[in-house]
C-alpha positions as CSV (number, residue, x, y, z in Angstrom):
1,M,42.1,-0.9,111.5
2,K,45.0,-1.5,113.7
3,L,44.2,-4.3,116.1
4,T,45.3,-4.5,119.8
5,E,47.2,-7.6,121.0
6,M,43.9,-8.9,122.6
7,Q,42.0,-8.3,119.4
8,I,44.7,-10.1,117.4
9,M,44.3,-13.1,119.7
10,I,40.5,-13.1,119.2
11,A,40.9,-12.6,115.4
12,K,43.4,-15.6,115.2
13,M,40.6,-17.9,116.4
14,A,38.3,-16.7,113.6
15,V,40.9,-16.2,110.8
16,K,43.1,-19.2,111.8
17,A,46.1,-17.1,110.8
18,D,48.7,-14.8,112.3
19,P,49.0,-11.2,111.1
20,I,52.1,-10.0,109.3
21,P,54.6,-9.0,112.1
22,E,55.1,-5.3,112.6
23,D,58.8,-5.7,112.1
24,H,58.5,-7.8,108.9
25,P,60.4,-6.1,105.9
26,A,57.1,-5.9,103.9
27,A,55.2,-4.2,106.7
28,V,56.6,-0.8,106.0
29,E,55.7,-0.9,102.4
30,L,52.2,-2.3,103.2
31,R,51.6,0.6,105.6
32,Q,52.8,3.1,103.0
33,N,50.5,1.7,100.3
34,F,47.4,0.7,102.4
35,G,47.6,2.7,105.7
36,E,47.8,1.7,109.3
37,H,46.3,-1.8,109.6
38,T,47.0,-5.2,111.0
39,F,47.6,-7.1,107.8
40,Y,46.8,-10.7,107.0
41,L,48.0,-12.6,103.9
42,A,45.9,-15.3,102.3
43,E,45.9,-17.4,99.2
44,A,43.8,-14.8,97.4
45,G,45.6,-11.7,98.6
46,L,45.8,-9.2,101.4
47,L,43.2,-8.7,104.1
48,V,42.5,-6.2,106.9
49,F,39.8,-5.7,109.4
50,H,37.4,-2.7,108.9
51,P,35.3,-1.5,111.8
52,T,31.5,-2.1,111.4
53,D,28.7,0.1,112.6
54,D,26.4,-2.7,113.8
55,A,27.9,-3.5,117.2
56,P,25.9,-2.8,120.4
57,E,26.8,0.4,122.2
58,G,30.1,0.1,124.1
59,Q,31.4,-2.6,121.9
60,Q,33.5,-2.7,118.8
61,S,33.1,-5.1,115.8
62,A,35.1,-5.5,112.6
63,R,34.7,-7.4,109.3
64,L,37.6,-9.0,107.5
65,V,38.0,-7.3,104.1
66,F,40.1,-8.2,101.0
67,I,42.0,-5.0,99.9
68,A,44.6,-6.4,97.4
69,E,45.1,-9.4,95.2
70,W,48.1,-11.1,93.9
71,T,49.2,-10.0,90.4
72,D,51.2,-13.1,89.6
73,E,51.1,-16.8,90.2
74,G,54.3,-16.6,92.2
75,K,52.5,-14.3,94.7
76,T,55.3,-11.7,94.7
77,E,53.3,-8.5,94.1
78,L,50.0,-7.2,95.3
79,K,47.6,-4.8,93.5
80,A,45.0,-2.8,95.4
81,I,41.3,-3.7,94.6
82,E,38.0,-2.3,95.5
83,P,37.5,-3.6,99.1
84,Q,35.6,-6.9,99.2
85,P,34.0,-7.8,102.6
86,T,34.3,-11.4,103.7
87,E,31.8,-13.4,105.8
88,I,34.2,-13.1,108.8
89,A,33.0,-10.5,111.4
90,I,34.2,-10.3,115.0
91,A,32.8,-8.6,118.0
92,F,35.4,-7.2,120.3
93,A,33.3,-6.8,123.5
94,G,35.4,-4.9,126.0
95,M,38.6,-6.4,124.7
96,E,40.9,-3.4,124.9
97,D,44.4,-4.0,126.0
98,E,45.0,-2.9,129.6
99,E,47.4,-0.1,130.0
100,E,50.3,-0.6,132.3
101,E,50.4,1.7,135.3
102,G,53.7,3.3,136.0
């Protein structure tokens, strides 16, 4: 799930971390291997948000999910794993970025 700027701000409060910047050298490889997501790195590995189906109508919610783990102690390489949901879930109630009018 690719988060909007507003969703990233909300997620930062819950995750207490910034996502990997879009222009980071590793971002291209992450997108090639794992798809279009907003990526977060943690001590245990790589996380992304996956949409959930339990949000009230008209709202969107997502759960933070581990999708890859470090393969070495130096944390230089990731290996895809079966997605493992975390306890962190966020409701994005009407938090879409406003489009600029031109």
